[in-house]
C-alpha positions in Angstrom: 0.0 0.0 0.0 2.9 2.3 0.9 4.5 1.6 -2.5 1.3 2.4 -4.3 0.9 5.6 -2.3 4.5 6.6 -3.0 4.0 5.9 -6.8 0.8 7.9 -6.8 2.5 10.9 -5.2 5.5 10.6 -7.6 3.0 10.6 -10.5 1.5 13.8 -9.2 5.0 15.2 -9.0 5.7 14.3 -12.6 2.5 16.1 -13.7 3.0 19.1 -11.5 6.6 19.4 -12.6 5.7 19.1 -16.3 8.1 16.1 -16.7 9.5 16.3 -20.3 9.0 12.6 -21.3 5.4 12.7 -19.9 4.6 15.9 -21.8 6.1 14.6 -25.0 4.0 11.5 -24.8 0.8 13.5 -24.1 1.5 15.9 -26.9 2.0 13.1 -29.4 -1.2 11.4 -28.2 -3.2 14.6 -28.7 -1.7 15.2 -32.1 -2.6 11.7 -33.3 -6.0 11.6 -31.8 -7.1 15.1 -32.9 -5.8 14.4 -36.5 -7.7 11.1 -36.6 -10.9 12.8 -35.3 -10.6 15.6 -38.0 -10.3 13.0 -40.7 -13.2 11.0 -39.3 -15.4 14.1 -39.2 -14.5 15.0 -42.8 -15.5 11.5 -43.9 -18.1 10.5 -41.3 -20.4 13.5 -41.1 -21.2 13.8 -44.8 -21.5 10.0 -45.0 -24.0 9.9 -42.2 -26.0 12.7 -43.8 -25.9 11.1 -47.2 -27.2 7.8 -45.8 -30.0 9.7 -44.1 -31.2 11.6 -47.2 -30.2 9.1 -49.8 -32.9 6.8 -51.2 -30.8 4.0 -52.8 -31.4 0.3 -53.1 -29.2 -0.9 -50.3 -29.8 1.9 -47.8 -31.0 -0.4 -45.0 -27.9 -2.6 -45.5 -25.7 0.5 -45.4 -27.3 1.6 -42.0 -26.8 -1.9 -40.6 -23.2 -2.0 -41.8 -22.5 1.4 -40.3 -23.9 0.3 -36.9 -22.0 -3.0 -37.1 -18.7 -1.2 -37.9 -19.0 0.8 -34.6 -17.8 -2.3 -32.9 -14.8 -2.9 -35.0 -12.1 -4.8 -33.0 -9.1 -2.5 -32.7 -6.6 -5.3 -33.1 -8.2 -6.4 -36.4 -8.0 -2.8 -37.7 -4.4 -2.6 -36.6 -3.7 -5.9 -38.4 -5.4 -4.6 -41.6 -3.5 -1.3 -41.6 -0.3 -3.2 -40.8 -0.8 -5.5 -43.9 -1.6 -2.5 -46.1 1.5 -0.5 -45.0 4.0 -3.4 -44.6 6.7 -3.8 -47.3 4.7 -6.6 -49.0 1.5 -4.6 -48.8 0.0 -2.4 -51.5 1.0 0.8 -49.7 4.4 -0.4 -48.5 6.3 2.0 -50.8 5.0 5.0 -48.8 7.0 3.9 -45.8 4.3 4.8 -43.2 4.5 1.8 -41.0 5.7 2.5 -37.4 5.1 6.3 -37.9 2.5 8.6 -36.5 0.6 8.8 -39.8 0.0 5.0 -39.6 -1.5 5.5 -36.2 -3.7 8.3 -37.4 -5.0 6.1 -40.2 -5.8 3.2 -37.8 -7.6 5.5 -35.4 -9.5 7.2 -38.2 -10.7 3.9 -39.5 -11.9 3.0 -36.0 -13.8 6.2 -35.3 -15.2 7.1 -38.7 -18.0 4.5 -38.5 -18.8 5.8 -35.0 -19.2 9.4 -36.1 -21.0 8.3 -39.3 -23.5 6.1 -37.5 -24.3 8.5 -34.6 -24.5 11.5 -36.8 -26.8 9.6 -39.2 -29.3 9.1 -36.3 -29.1 12.7 -35.2 -29.5 14.1 -38.7 -32.3 11.6 -39.5 -34.3 12.8 -36.4 -33.8 16.4 -37.7 -34.9 15.4 -41.2 -38.1 13.9 -39.9 -38.9 17.2 -38.2 -37.9 19.5 -41.0 -38.5 17.4 -44.2 -41.7 19.1 -45.2 -40.4 22.6 -44.6 -37.2 22.0 -46.6 -39.1 20.4 -49.4 -41.6 23.3 -49.5 -38.6 25.7 -49.8 -37.3 23.7 -52.7 -34.0 23.0 -51.0 -31.9 20.5 -53.1 -30.5 17.5 -51.2 -27.0 19.0 -51.0 -28.2 22.2 -49.4 -30.6 20.2 -47.1 -27.6 18.2 -45.9 -25.7 21.2 -44.8 -28.8 22.8 -43.3 -29.4 19.8 -41.2 -25.8 19.5 -40.2 -25.8 23.2 -39.1 -29.1 22.8 -37.2 -27.9 19.8 -35.3 -24.3 21.2 -34.7 -24.5 21.0 -30.9 -25.6 17.4 -31.0 -22.9 16.6 -33.6 -20.2 18.2 -31.4 -21.1 15.6 -28.8 -20.5 12.9 -31.4 -17.1 14.4 -32.3 -16.2 14.4 -28.6 -17.3 10.8 -28.2 -15.0 10.0 -31.2 -12.1 11.8 -29.5 -12.6 9.9 -26.3 -12.6 6.6 -28.2 -9.4 7.6 -30.1 -7.6 8.8 -27.1 -8.2 5.5 -25.2 -7.2 3.3 -28.1 -4.3 0.9 -27.6 -4.7 -2.3 -29.7 -4.5 -0.8 -33.2 -1.9 1.9 -32.5 0.6 -0.5 -30.8 0.5 -2.8 -33.9 1.0 -0.1 -36.5 3.1 2.3 -34.4 5.4 -0.2 -32.7 5.5 1.9 -29.4 8.9 3.5 -30.4 10.2 5.8 -27.7 10.1 9.4 -28.9 8.5 8.5 -32.2 5.2 6.6 -31.8 4.8 6.1 -28.0 1.4 7.5 -26.9 -0.3 7.5 -23.6 -2.1 4.1 -23.8 0.9 2.2 -25.2 3.3 3.9 -22.7 1.0 2.9 -19.8 1.1 -0.7 -20.9 4.9 -0.6 -21.3 5.7 1.2 -18.1 3.4 -1.0 -16.0 5.1 -4.1 -17.4 8.5 -2.5 -16.5 7.3 -1.6 -13.0 7.7 2.2 -13.6 4.4 3.0 -11.8 4.9 6.7 -11.4 5.0 7.4 -15.1 2.2 4.9 -15.8 0.0 6.4 -13.2 0.8 10.0 -14.3 -0.2 9.1 -17.9 -3.2 7.3 -16.6 -4.4 10.3 -14.6 -4.0 12.6 -17.6 -5.8 10.1 -19.9 -8.7 9.8 -17.5 -8.9 13.6 -17.2 -9.0 14.0 -21.0 -11.7 11.3 -21.4 -13.8 12.7 -18.5 -13.4 16.3 -19.9 -14.5 15.2 -23.3 -17.6 13.4 -21.9 -18.4 16.3 -19.6 -18.1 18.7 -22.5 -20.4 16.5 -24.6 -23.0 16.3 -21.8 -22.9 20.1 -21.2 -23.3 20.9 -24.9 -26.2 18.4 -25.1 -27.9 20.0 -22.1 -27.3 23.5 -23.5 -28.8 22.6 -26.9 -31.9 21.1 -25.3 -32.4 24.2 -23.2 -31.9 26.5 -26.2 -34.0 24.6 -28.7 -36.3 22.6 -26.5 
């Protein structure tokens, strides 16, 4: 118990003292996760809206597929990206394996279905409410999509924050494609796993505290925005 308490106090000291290795790991983690979320939003939000407004033959199958992909196993995604980026893979010539871009790709693949599926449900609810009004105004589908995205922006921000929380907590895929290389691809989750196995509890606990704080902050922000939107728009 004394050892655990001492490790916890040492972890607090690392955080308060802005320990250089700790800050480097946190900064890289944020860079990778935020980049992945940005890519996932660029792909997922329009995809969710398109599935909502589109009336194509396999629309129901597309919705089921999006919902199913929300549960993609991270290690499977990591293996897929590894095979694509390895020397024998089709994208091996790019030399991206064991680099931050490979980790961004893996995280983006994981969270794009989450953002697409959740945004589809939000936009579909708004479409049911405003469909007649938008049709009466003669709004073309493309304009209707952006109108709905703007109208549901507060709810969609909660989806983005949920995606960030998922990306920040990811370990399986990023350790496969990143390799957990010190100073290059070592992020919070992979560093926690490594430092715990080495017995370096202060650094592992320090990173764990920061990771929990980030995830809790993202969820708190999502909840606050959702409540604010409900109060504003009923």
